[in-house]
C-alpha positions as CSV (number, residue, x, y, z in Angstrom):
1,X,10.4,10.3,33.0
2,X,13.1,9.9,35.6
3,X,13.8,6.7,37.5
4,X,12.8,8.4,40.7
5,X,9.5,9.4,39.3
6,X,8.7,5.7,38.6
7,X,9.1,5.0,42.3
8,X,6.2,7.4,43.2
9,X,3.1,5.5,44.3
10,X,0.9,7.4,42.0
11,X,3.0,6.7,39.0
12,X,3.3,3.1,39.8
13,X,-0.5,2.8,40.2
14,X,-1.1,4.5,36.8
15,X,1.4,2.1,35.1
16,X,-0.3,-0.9,36.9
17,X,-3.7,0.3,35.6
18,X,-2.3,0.7,32.1
19,X,-0.7,-2.8,32.2
20,X,-4.0,-4.2,33.3
21,X,-5.7,-2.7,30.2
22,X,-3.5,-4.8,27.8
23,X,-5.5,-7.4,25.8
24,X,-4.0,-10.6,27.1
25,X,-6.0,-12.8,24.8
26,X,-4.4,-11.1,21.8
27,X,-1.0,-11.5,23.5
28,X,-1.8,-15.3,23.9
29,X,-2.7,-15.6,20.3
30,X,0.6,-14.1,19.2
31,X,2.5,-16.4,21.6
32,X,0.7,-19.5,20.2
33,X,1.5,-18.6,16.6
34,X,5.2,-17.9,17.4
35,X,5.3,-21.2,19.4
36,X,3.9,-23.1,16.4
37,X,6.6,-21.4,14.2
38,X,9.3,-22.5,16.7
39,X,8.0,-26.0,16.6
40,X,8.1,-26.2,12.8
41,X,11.6,-24.6,12.6
42,X,12.8,-27.3,15.1
43,X,11.3,-30.0,12.9
44,X,12.7,-28.9,9.6
45,X,16.2,-28.6,11.1
46,X,16.0,-32.3,11.8
47,X,15.0,-32.0,15.5
48,X,17.6,-29.3,16.3
49,X,17.2,-25.9,18.0
50,X,19.8,-24.4,15.6
51,X,20.0,-22.7,13.2
52,X,16.4,-21.5,13.3
53,X,14.1,-22.5,16.2
54,X,16.2,-21.1,19.1
55,X,16.9,-17.7,17.5
56,X,13.2,-17.5,16.4
57,X,11.9,-18.0,20.0
58,X,14.5,-15.7,21.6
59,X,13.7,-12.9,19.1
60,X,10.0,-13.4,19.8
61,X,10.6,-13.1,23.6
62,X,12.5,-9.9,23.1
63,X,9.9,-8.5,20.7
64,X,7.1,-9.5,23.1
65,X,8.7,-7.3,25.8
66,X,9.0,-4.5,23.3
67,X,5.3,-4.9,22.4
68,X,4.3,-4.6,26.1
69,X,6.6,-1.6,26.5
70,X,5.1,0.1,23.4
71,X,1.6,-0.5,24.8
72,X,2.4,1.9,27.6
73,X,3.3,4.7,25.1
74,X,0.5,7.3,25.0
75,X,-1.4,7.5,21.7
76,X,-0.4,11.2,21.4
77,X,3.2,10.1,21.2
78,X,2.4,7.9,18.2
79,X,0.5,10.8,16.7
80,X,3.6,13.1,17.2
81,X,6.1,10.7,15.5
82,X,3.8,9.8,12.6
83,X,5.1,12.2,10.0
84,X,8.8,12.1,11.2
85,X,8.7,8.2,11.1
86,X,7.3,8.3,7.5
87,X,9.9,10.8,6.5
88,X,12.7,8.8,8.0
89,X,11.5,5.6,6.3
90,X,11.4,7.4,2.9
91,X,14.9,8.9,3.3
92,X,16.3,5.5,4.2
93,X,14.6,4.0,1.1
94,X,16.3,6.5,-1.0
95,X,19.6,5.8,0.8
96,X,19.2,2.1,-0.2
97,X,19.3,3.2,-3.9
98,X,22.7,4.8,-3.3
99,X,24.5,2.8,-0.7
100,X,22.3,-0.3,-0.2
101,X,23.6,-3.7,0.5
102,X,22.9,-6.2,-2.3
103,X,21.9,-9.7,-1.4
104,X,20.3,-12.5,-3.6
105,X,20.0,-10.1,-6.5
106,X,18.1,-7.4,-4.7
107,X,19.2,-4.2,-2.9
108,X,17.0,-3.9,0.1
109,X,19.3,-3.3,3.1
110,X,21.4,-0.7,4.7
111,X,24.4,-2.1,6.5
112,X,25.8,-0.4,9.6
113,X,28.7,-2.6,10.6
114,X,27.2,-5.9,11.8
115,X,23.6,-4.4,11.9
116,X,21.4,-4.5,8.8
117,X,18.3,-2.3,8.5
118,X,15.5,-2.9,5.9
119,X,13.9,0.5,5.5
120,X,10.8,-0.9,3.8
121,X,9.9,-2.4,7.2
122,X,10.0,1.0,8.8
123,X,7.9,2.3,6.0
124,X,5.1,-0.2,6.7
125,X,4.5,1.3,10.1
126,X,5.3,4.9,9.1
127,X,2.9,4.8,6.2
128,X,-0.1,3.7,8.4
129,X,0.7,6.3,11.1
130,X,1.2,9.1,8.6
131,X,-2.1,8.3,6.8
132,X,-4.0,8.0,10.1
133,X,-2.6,11.4,11.1
134,X,-3.6,12.9,7.8
135,X,-7.1,11.7,8.0
136,X,-7.4,12.7,11.7
137,X,-7.6,16.4,10.6
138,X,-9.6,15.8,7.4
139,X,-13.4,16.3,7.5
140,X,-15.5,13.3,6.4
141,X,-16.8,14.9,3.2
142,X,-13.2,15.6,2.0
143,X,-12.2,12.1,3.0
144,X,-14.8,10.7,0.6
145,X,-13.8,12.7,-2.5
146,X,-11.7,15.8,-3.0
147,X,-8.4,16.9,-4.6
148,X,-6.8,16.5,-1.2
149,X,-6.9,12.7,-1.6
150,X,-4.0,13.1,-4.1
151,X,-1.8,13.7,-1.0
152,X,-2.4,10.2,0.6
153,X,-2.3,8.6,-2.8
154,X,1.2,10.0,-3.4
155,X,2.2,9.1,0.2
156,X,1.3,5.5,-0.8
157,X,2.5,5.2,-4.4
158,X,5.8,7.0,-4.2
159,X,7.5,4.7,-1.5
160,X,5.8,1.7,-3.1
161,X,7.5,2.5,-6.4
162,X,10.8,2.9,-4.7
163,X,10.5,-0.4,-3.0
164,X,9.4,-2.1,-6.2
165,X,12.6,-0.9,-7.9
166,X,14.8,-2.6,-5.2
167,X,13.2,-5.0,-6.4
168,X,10.8,-6.1,-3.7
169,X,7.4,-6.7,-5.4
170,X,5.9,-8.4,-2.3
171,X,6.5,-5.4,0.0
172,X,5.4,-2.9,-2.7
173,X,2.1,-4.8,-3.0
174,X,1.8,-4.8,0.8
175,X,2.4,-1.0,1.0
176,X,-0.1,-0.3,-1.7
177,X,-2.8,-2.6,-0.4
178,X,-2.4,-1.4,3.2
179,X,-2.5,2.3,2.2
180,X,-5.6,1.6,0.0
181,X,-7.3,-0.1,2.9
182,X,-6.7,2.9,5.2
183,X,-8.1,5.2,2.6
184,X,-11.2,3.0,2.3
185,X,-11.7,2.8,6.0
186,X,-11.3,6.6,6.2
187,X,-14.5,6.9,4.1
188,X,-13.3,6.9,0.4
189,X,-16.2,7.2,-2.0
190,X,-17.3,3.9,-3.5
191,X,-17.1,5.3,-7.0
192,X,-13.5,6.2,-6.5
193,X,-12.8,2.6,-5.3
194,X,-14.5,1.1,-8.3
195,X,-12.6,3.5,-10.7
196,X,-9.3,2.5,-9.0
197,X,-10.0,-1.2,-9.4
198,X,-11.0,-0.7,-13.1
199,X,-7.8,1.3,-13.7
200,X,-5.6,-1.4,-12.2
201,X,-7.3,-4.0,-14.3
202,X,-6.8,-1.9,-17.4
203,X,-3.1,-1.3,-16.6
204,X,-2.4,-5.0,-15.9
205,X,-1.4,-5.8,-19.5
206,X,1.4,-3.2,-19.2
207,X,2.8,-4.7,-16.0
208,X,5.5,-6.5,-17.9
209,X,7.1,-3.2,-18.8
210,X,7.6,-2.4,-15.1
211,X,8.7,-5.8,-13.8
212,X,12.0,-7.6,-13.8
213,X,12.1,-10.7,-16.1
214,X,12.1,-13.1,-13.2
215,X,9.2,-11.3,-11.6
216,X,7.1,-11.4,-14.8
217,X,7.9,-15.2,-15.0
218,X,6.6,-15.7,-11.5
219,X,3.4,-13.7,-12.2
220,X,2.6,-15.6,-15.4
221,X,3.8,-19.1,-14.4
222,X,1.8,-19.6,-11.2
223,X,-1.3,-20.6,-13.2
224,X,0.6,-23.3,-15.0
225,X,3.7,-24.1,-13.0
226,X,4.1,-27.4,-14.8
227,X,5.2,-25.5,-17.9
228,X,8.5,-24.7,-16.2
229,X,8.9,-27.3,-13.5
230,X,12.6,-26.8,-12.9
231,X,12.8,-23.0,-12.8
232,X,9.9,-20.5,-12.4
233,X,7.4,-23.1,-11.5
234,X,9.6,-25.1,-9.1
235,X,8.6,-23.4,-5.9
236,X,4.8,-23.7,-6.5
237,X,5.0,-27.3,-7.6
238,X,7.0,-28.4,-4.5
239,X,4.7,-26.5,-2.2
240,X,1.6,-28.1,-3.8
241,X,3.2,-31.6,-3.4
242,X,3.8,-30.8,0.3
243,X,0.3,-29.5,0.8
244,X,-1.3,-32.5,-0.9
245,X,0.8,-35.2,0.7
246,X,-0.2,-34.0,4.2
247,X,-3.8,-35.1,3.8
248,X,-6.2,-34.6,6.7
249,X,-3.9,-35.3,9.6
250,X,-0.4,-35.0,8.1
251,X,2.6,-37.3,8.1
252,X,3.6,-36.5,11.6
253,X,6.0,-34.2,13.4
254,X,9.4,-34.3,11.7
255,X,8.2,-36.7,9.0
256,X,7.7,-34.2,6.1
257,X,9.7,-35.6,3.2
258,X,9.5,-32.4,1.1
259,X,11.2,-30.3,3.8
260,X,13.4,-32.9,5.5
261,X,14.9,-33.9,2.2
262,X,15.2,-30.2,1.1
263,X,12.9,-30.5,-1.9
264,X,10.9,-27.6,-0.6
265,X,12.7,-24.2,-1.2
266,X,12.8,-21.5,1.5
267,X,11.2,-24.0,3.8
268,X,12.0,-21.9,6.9
269,X,10.7,-18.6,5.5
270,X,8.3,-18.2,2.6
271,X,7.1,-21.8,2.5
272,X,6.9,-22.8,6.1
273,X,3.1,-23.1,5.8
274,X,3.6,-25.9,3.3
275,X,5.8,-27.7,5.8
276,X,3.1,-27.3,8.4
277,X,0.5,-28.8,5.9
278,X,2.8,-31.8,5.2
279,X,3.4,-32.7,8.8
280,X,0.1,-31.8,10.4
281,X,-2.3,-31.9,7.4
282,X,-5.5,-30.0,7.0
283,X,-6.3,-30.0,10.7
284,X,-3.0,-28.4,11.5
285,X,-3.4,-25.7,8.8
286,X,-6.9,-24.8,9.9
287,X,-5.8,-24.7,13.6
288,X,-3.1,-22.1,12.8
289,X,-5.4,-20.2,10.5
290,X,-7.9,-20.0,13.3
291,X,-5.2,-18.4,15.5
292,X,-4.6,-15.8,12.8
293,X,-8.3,-15.2,12.4
294,X,-8.8,-14.8,16.1
295,X,-5.8,-12.3,16.2
296,X,-7.3,-10.2,13.4
297,X,-10.8,-10.2,14.9
298,X,-9.5,-9.1,18.3
299,X,-7.3,-6.4,16.7
300,X,-10.3,-5.1,14.7
301,X,-12.4,-5.0,17.8
302,X,-9.7,-2.9,19.5
303,X,-9.6,-0.5,16.6
304,X,-13.4,-0.1,16.7
305,X,-13.6,1.0,20.3
306,X,-10.9,3.7,20.1
307,X,-12.4,7.2,20.8
308,X,-10.0,8.9,18.3
309,X,-10.1,8.6,14.5
310,X,-6.3,8.4,14.5
311,X,-6.4,5.4,16.9
312,X,-9.1,3.6,14.8
313,X,-7.3,4.1,11.5
314,X,-3.8,3.3,12.8
315,X,-4.9,0.1,14.6
316,X,-7.0,-1.0,11.6
317,X,-4.2,-0.1,9.2
318,X,-1.5,-2.3,10.8
319,X,-4.1,-5.1,11.3
320,X,-4.7,-4.9,7.5
321,X,-0.9,-5.3,7.0
322,X,-0.9,-8.4,9.2
323,X,-3.9,-9.8,7.5
324,X,-2.4,-9.2,4.0
325,X,0.8,-11.1,5.1
326,X,-1.4,-14.1,5.9
327,X,-3.6,-13.9,2.8
328,X,-0.7,-13.4,0.3
329,X,1.5,-16.1,1.8
330,X,-1.3,-18.6,2.1
331,X,-2.4,-17.9,-1.5
332,X,1.3,-18.1,-2.7
333,X,1.9,-21.4,-1.0
334,X,-1.4,-22.9,-2.5
335,X,-0.5,-21.7,-6.0
336,X,-3.3,-19.1,-6.0
337,X,-0.9,-16.1,-6.3
338,X,2.6,-15.5,-7.7
339,X,5.6,-16.1,-5.5
340,X,6.4,-12.6,-4.2
341,X,8.5,-13.3,-1.1
342,X,6.0,-12.5,1.6
343,X,6.5,-14.6,4.8
344,X,3.8,-16.0,7.1
345,X,4.0,-13.6,10.1
346,X,5.5,-15.0,13.3
347,X,5.4,-18.5,11.8
348,X,8.3,-17.9,9.3
349,X,11.9,-17.4,10.4
350,X,13.1,-13.8,10.1
351,X,13.8,-11.2,12.7
352,X,13.0,-8.1,10.6
353,X,9.4,-9.0,9.8
354,X,8.9,-10.2,13.4
355,X,10.1,-6.9,14.7
356,X,7.7,-5.0,12.4
357,X,4.8,-7.2,13.3
358,X,5.4,-6.9,17.0
359,X,5.8,-3.1,16.8
360,X,2.5,-3.0,15.0
361,X,0.8,-5.0,17.8
362,X,2.5,-2.7,20.3
363,X,0.6,0.1,18.5
364,X,-2.6,-1.9,18.6
365,X,-2.2,-2.5,22.3
366,X,-1.5,1.2,22.9
367,X,-4.7,2.0,21.1
368,X,-6.5,-0.3,23.5
369,X,-4.8,1.0,26.6
370,X,-5.4,4.6,25.6
371,X,-8.7,4.1,23.9
372,X,-10.3,7.0,25.7
373,X,-7.6,9.4,24.7
374,X,-8.5,12.3,22.3
375,X,-5.8,12.8,19.8
376,X,-5.5,15.9,17.6
377,X,-8.5,17.5,16.0
378,X,-10.9,16.8,13.2
379,X,-13.3,14.1,12.3
380,X,-13.5,11.7,9.4
381,X,-14.6,8.5,7.9
382,X,-15.6,5.4,9.6
383,X,-14.5,2.2,11.1
């Protein structure tokens, strides 16, 4: 589209109509979560905008504009780029194995001068789009049970295995769980789901063979962190202290001793929810969780009204990724799951995850704006 075309009255009117179709309640929920994150990052820096709060809010502002721009992108364009984006993400994952940048004991980044790219974040969006496109052309009976389901299974498990090798267990779990969710929403037979769960449980005792020693320590120690309070159990114990000390109303803004005195590790990223609990207590935690729940409900509603199977599955898939972020991080902070390095979306500091989340919501907004669009052919499962 040329700049002159945008000046035509008809084009401006169409853009205005599209802009009016954006779900502004959903946008408000995202802004409130990011604002809460900025407030907590300001607090844990001792009442300073640097080094975390200001960059967090600036990045969110830029990502918000990106989300609104992506909402204008026709759903057919998302359909067209689905397989290429998945392929690009997978090639970049392989490139990480060869020329990746190592940081904190893991090789997860590709460095291009001052710019770093984490290919696993591209894969989170690419996987959902590719699966949604695959199921768009698959009849419902074949989506329930057929040999063709080996294709989406491989699309999920192969990149998840590559990511786990980096090692990045948290993202590997997210990819597998998100992909499995899309397959279930597409109409996967209940017997297959049960068989898959049973197989995972049966394979659990052999997980030690596939995990790094420190990962296995994290998996086993979370049930009894007091057995190794200075090493593998340290994160969980400090997070539990912060959670418990906050009580009902919390100690007050900027008064969290665990974070202010640096007892709480990764207080600006993985464990920011524990800081929130310490300073604002149960009431503050429930308030933020209510924002997350409202965001997920609105996104699911948007997915359900799309006229295309691709739109329903893609919106539901990225909503599942967002929900899994919240679920895994919350369980991790409360000591109900191993520490796997999954941040709380938009609350935690980190530009890469924020960009991924906002691109995902740009896709969800696009599904809403273009909900009457018919994309591709075929029918399939349900949502």
